[in-house]
C-alpha positions in Angstrom: 0.1 0.4 -0.1 3.3 2.5 0.9 4.6 1.8 -2.3 1.6 2.7 -4.6 1.1 5.8 -2.7 4.7 6.9 -3.1 4.4 5.8 -7.0 1.7 7.9 -7.8 3.5 10.4 -5.6 6.2 10.2 -7.6 4.3 10.6 -10.7 2.7 13.6 -9.7 5.5 15.4 -9.0 7.6 14.1 -11.9 4.2 16.0 -14.5 4.2 19.0 -12.1 8.2 19.5 -12.4 8.3 18.9 -16.1 9.3 22.4 -17.8 12.1 20.4 -20.1 11.1 21.0 -23.7 10.4 17.5 -24.8 12.3 15.8 -27.8 9.0 16.1 -30.3 8.8 20.0 -29.2 12.6 20.2 -29.8 12.0 18.8 -33.3 9.3 21.5 -33.7 11.2 24.0 -33.3 13.9 22.5 -35.4 11.5 22.0 -38.2 12.8 18.4 -38.7 11.2 16.1 -41.0 11.4 12.7 -42.7 15.3 10.9 -41.8 16.7 13.5 -39.8 13.2 14.0 -37.8 14.0 10.2 -37.7 17.1 10.1 -36.6 16.7 13.0 -33.8 13.9 11.4 -32.0 15.9 8.1 -31.1 19.1 9.9 -29.8 16.7 12.1 -27.7 14.2 9.4 -26.7 17.4 7.6 -25.7 19.2 10.3 -24.1 15.9 10.8 -22.2 15.5 7.6 -20.8 19.3 7.1 -19.6 18.8 10.5 -17.7 15.4 8.9 -15.8 17.0 5.8 -15.5 20.1 8.3 -13.4 17.4 10.1 -11.2 15.5 7.0 -10.5 19.3 5.2 -9.1 19.6 8.7 -7.2 16.2 8.6 -5.4 17.0 4.8 -4.5 14.3 3.8 -6.5 13.6 0.5 -6.8 11.4 -2.6 -8.2 7.6 -1.2 -9.3 8.1 2.2 -8.1 11.1 2.4 -10.4 9.9 0.9 -13.7 6.7 3.3 -13.7 9.3 6.7 -12.7 11.0 5.5 -15.3 8.5 4.6 -17.7 6.8 8.1 -17.3 9.9 10.2 -17.3 10.7 8.8 -20.5 7.4 8.9 -21.7 7.1 12.9 -20.9 10.9 14.1 -22.3 9.7 12.1 -25.5 5.9 14.2 -25.8 4.5 10.8 -26.5 
C-alpha cells in the first residue's frame, strides 16, 4: 500500500516538475522532417531514458516504483 502511494506521489511530482522541452517540441522547433527527425527523436529519447534511469538511481527507487517512474519520465520527455 505504501509503495503504491509513493509511486503515485512520484509520478505526480514528476509531471509538475516537467518544465523542459520534450523531444517532439525540440524537433518541431528545429523543423525536422523525414530521416533527420527520426534520427533526432531516436537519440533524444535514448538520452532522455538514460537521464530518467540516472534520476531513479539517485532517488534509490527499485522494483515497480522504479519501472513506473522511468516509464512515465521517458514518455513525458519524449512528448508522447
